[in-house]
C-alpha positions, 0 to 999 in steps of 0.5 A, spaced: 045 825 627 045 819 623 052 817 620 052 816 612 055 810 608 061 814 607 062 815 614 062 808 616 066 805 610 072 810 612 073 807 619 078 809 624 082 803 622 083 805 615 086 812 618 091 808 623 093 804 617 095 810 613 098 814 618 102 809 622 108 807 619 109 801 623 103 798 622 104 799 614 111 795 614 108 790 618 103 788 613 109 789 607 113 783 609 115 778 603 112 784 598 117 784 593 115 791 591 117 794 598 122 798 595 116 801 591 111 802 596 111 806 602 106 809 607 103 815 604 107 820 607 113 818 603 110 818 597 115 821 593 122 818 590 128 820 593 133 821 587 134 829 587 133 828 579 126 827 580 124 829 587 120 835 590 123 838 596 118 841 601 119 847 606 116 846 613 109 848 611 109 843 605 110 848 600 114 846 594 121 849 595 125 846 589 123 841 583 128 836 581 131 836 574 126 831 571 120 834 575 122 841 571 122 837 565 115 834 566 113 842 567 115 843 560 112 838 556 116 839 550 122 837 554 119 832 558 118 828 551 126 826 551 125 823 558 126 815 559 119 813 560 121 810 567 124 817 570 118 820 567 113 816 570 117 817 577 117 825 576 109 824 574 108 820 580 112 825 585 107 831 582 101 827 583 103 826 590 103 833 591 097 835 588 093 829 592 093 834 598 090 840 594 087 838 587 085 831 586 083 831 579 090 834 577 093 828 582 089 823 578 092 826 571 099 825 573 098 818 576 095 816 570 100 818 566 105 815 571 102 808 570 101 809 562 109 810 562 111 805 566 105 800 567 109 796 573 110 802 577 107 800 584 108 806 588 104 810 582 098 805 583 098 805 590 098 813 590 092 812 585 089 807 590 089 812 596 087 818 591 081 814 589 079 812 596 079 819 598 074 821 593 070 814 594 071 812 587 071 804 590 070 801 583 077 804 581 080 802 588 078 795 586 081 795 579 087 798 581 088 794 587 087 788 583 092 790 578 097 791 584 096 784 586 097 781 579 104 785 580 105 782 586 101 778 590 105 778 596 103 786 598 098 784 603 096 791 605 093 791 598 088 786 600 086 791 606 085 797 601 081 792 596 076 790 602 075 797 604 073 798 597 068 792 596 065 795 603 064 801 599 060 797 594 056 794 599 060 787 597 061 785 604 063 778 603 068 780 598 071 784 603 071 779 608 075 774 603 080 780 602 081 781 610 081 774 611 087 773 606 091 779 609 090 776 616 092 769 614 099 772 611 100 777 617 096 774 623 098 781 627 094 786 622 090 789 626 086 794 621 084 787 617 081 784 623 077 791 625 075 792 618 073 784 617 069 785 624 065 791 620 064 786 614 061 781 619 056 786 622 054 788 615 052 780 614 049 779 620 054 775 623 055 779 630 059 774 634 064 773 629 064 781 628 065 782 636 071 777 636 074 780 630 073 787 633 076 785 640 082 782 636 083 788 632 083 793 638 087 788 642 093 788 636 092 796 635 094 797 642 100 793 642 102 797 636 102 803 639 
C-alpha cells in the first residue's frame, strides 16, 4: 500500500523527539523558557493549586484548587490571569489525548490570558501537529521563536510543519538552524534528510540520514 503524505510527514524522528526526554533537553540548552517548556509527557504545571493528579490508568484523580475554579466559570473570573492560564493549560493537556477540540479551546484560553506562556504555546503546537494543521503549527512556532529564539526544538517542529505544507526549502532552513545551534540534534538531521530528498538533493539527503541515524544510536 502506498504511504500517504501524512505518513511521510510525521516520521519516526518526530515521535522519538517527543517521547525521549534526553533528546528534548539536549535541544533546549540556552533556552530561557526551559522552565516553561518540558517534554510532552510533562505538560502540566506541578503547583498543587492548579495541578491535575492522575491515577495509574491516566484518569483524573484530583483537581487542584485553581483547576476546580476554572470548572466553575463564575468563580474562575476571580483568578489572577497567569494562574488561570496555567489551569487552562493543564486541562488542555489532559484533553489532548481524548478530545483535541476541547484541548485547543483550553489552550487558546490559556494563551489569551497569558500571551507569553511558552508551555501553552508548545502544547498547542503538539495538538495542532496531531491534527496535521500545519499552518497553525508554523504560526505558533513563529510566535514561540519571537518569545525566545534560543528554543531550538521549536525550529524542528516548524520544519516538520513546513514539510506538511510542501515548503521543503523552509524545512531545510529551520533544520539547519537547529543543527547549527545543537550539532547533536539527531531528529533535525533526519528530517533535513527527508527535506533534501523532496528537493531532489539525494547526496545531501543520504548524508543527513546517516548522520541522524548515527546520533540517534548514540542517544539510546
